[in-house]
N, C-alpha and C positions, 0 to 999 in steps of 0.2 A: 503493500501500499505508500505510494507516497507522501513524502513527508514536506511539510513547508519547511522555513528558515526556524521554525523556534523548536523544529523536530516533533510538535503534536498532529498527529495523525486524526484527519479529519475523517468523517463518516462519508460514506459513497453520497450522501442525498446532500452532504455541504457542499461536496467536490463537483455535482452537478449542477446545484444554485451559484456556482461560481461560475459556470463555463453559461449558465442560464445568465448570468446578471449582465457578461460579457457578447451574448448574442441576442436579448430579446430588446425593446425599444423601453419596457419597461417594468420596474420592479416587482409589480401583480401579474404582470406577461410572464417572470422569472419563474415568481414561485408557484404557479399555477403547472408552468412545465415540467417541474419538478415533481409537485405535487405534494407542495408542503403550504401550510396556512402564511397569507402574506408578515402576520403578525413573529412568526416562529421566522420567516427570512429575516426581520428585521430583527431578533432578536441576536442572529448569528450577526448579524453585521454589526451590531456591538463587542462580540465578541476580538480579544485582539489576534486569537492564532486566526481567525476565518480572515482579519480584516487584513493580515501580512499574506494572507498564501491568496486573497483576493487582490491587492498591489502586487505581489508579485505576477500574477497570470496579467497584469495590465500592463504590465511591469512588459511583457512578452508582447503583448499585443502591438504596443507603441514600438517595440526593436522591427517585429514586421512591416506595420507600416512606416518607419524609416529607412528599411530594408526595398520596400517595393517603391517607393515614391526618389529615391538613391536612384535606380534602374530605369524609372520614368524620366528622371533629371535629365539624364542624356539624348533622350528624346526630345524632351523640352527645349533644353539650349537648340540644337539643329532648327527645332520646326522657331525660336528663337530668331534664329541665324535666318533661315526662313523669310519671315516677316519683315526684317531689315531690307531684304532682296527683293521685297513687295507679291514673295511667291506664299505667302500663309494667309487665310481666309480671317477674318474677323472670329470665330469662335477658336479656332485655334490656338491663335493668339492668347486668347483669353486662359484654353485648358491651359498653355504651355506656363503664363505667368502663375498660373495659381497651382500647382506644380511645382515650379521653384520656389515662389513664398514660400507655401507646406512644407517642404522640405529646409526650408532656411527655419523659418518656425521649430522644428519639432526637434533640430538638430542645435538651437541657442536654449532650448528646451532642457535637451539630455546635458548641455555644457550645466549647465547651472545647477541643473541637479547633483550631476557628480562632483561638481564643485561644493555643493551643500552635502552631500555628504560627507566628503572631506574634511570641511571645519566642523561639521557632528564630530565628526570620531575623533579632529585633533581637541575639540572643548572637551568629549567623554575623560582623554588620558589629562589632562588639566584637572578637571573635577577632580577624579581619580586620585592625583598624585594631592591637588588641597588637603581631602580628605585624611592622607595619611600626617599620624603624629609623631614627629619627628623628637626626642628627647634628648637634652644637651644636660648634662651636668655643669653644675657651675665650677667656676675657675676660681681654684683656690689662691691667694697671693699671700703667701706668709712675708709675718711683718718682718723687718728687719730693722736690727738695732742698732747702733753705732753711729758709725761718721755718714755725713749726707753722702749723697751718691749724687 
């Protein structure tokens, strides 16, 4: 049985619900597709392990979209090149512009997300270090009698 990042096994219905949430246009339709009540789905959506698994699945979908847009971008750039020579119609230009624009947005968001994850990891490390207590015994300096130093 596949596990999410937290290591907790999800039930088959929960895994099916994650797939349904990614393929149906509403939560009610997703719940119906899985054969659970909408309130059950809402309860699962508050479960940290379910949330983690859902986010992982969403991440895979976004990655797949990015890959497809990257493939389409080559054709889109060729279309824009043709448009600059007057060889593409308005619909082709609009589609090419949309592909390039969406690809750039997805890539920008992926970059920001990666940087945010790195910052969060660094912050967690700093917080862990701050929580560690270092005890240093006081330094004792013996009193010196006699001549001035």
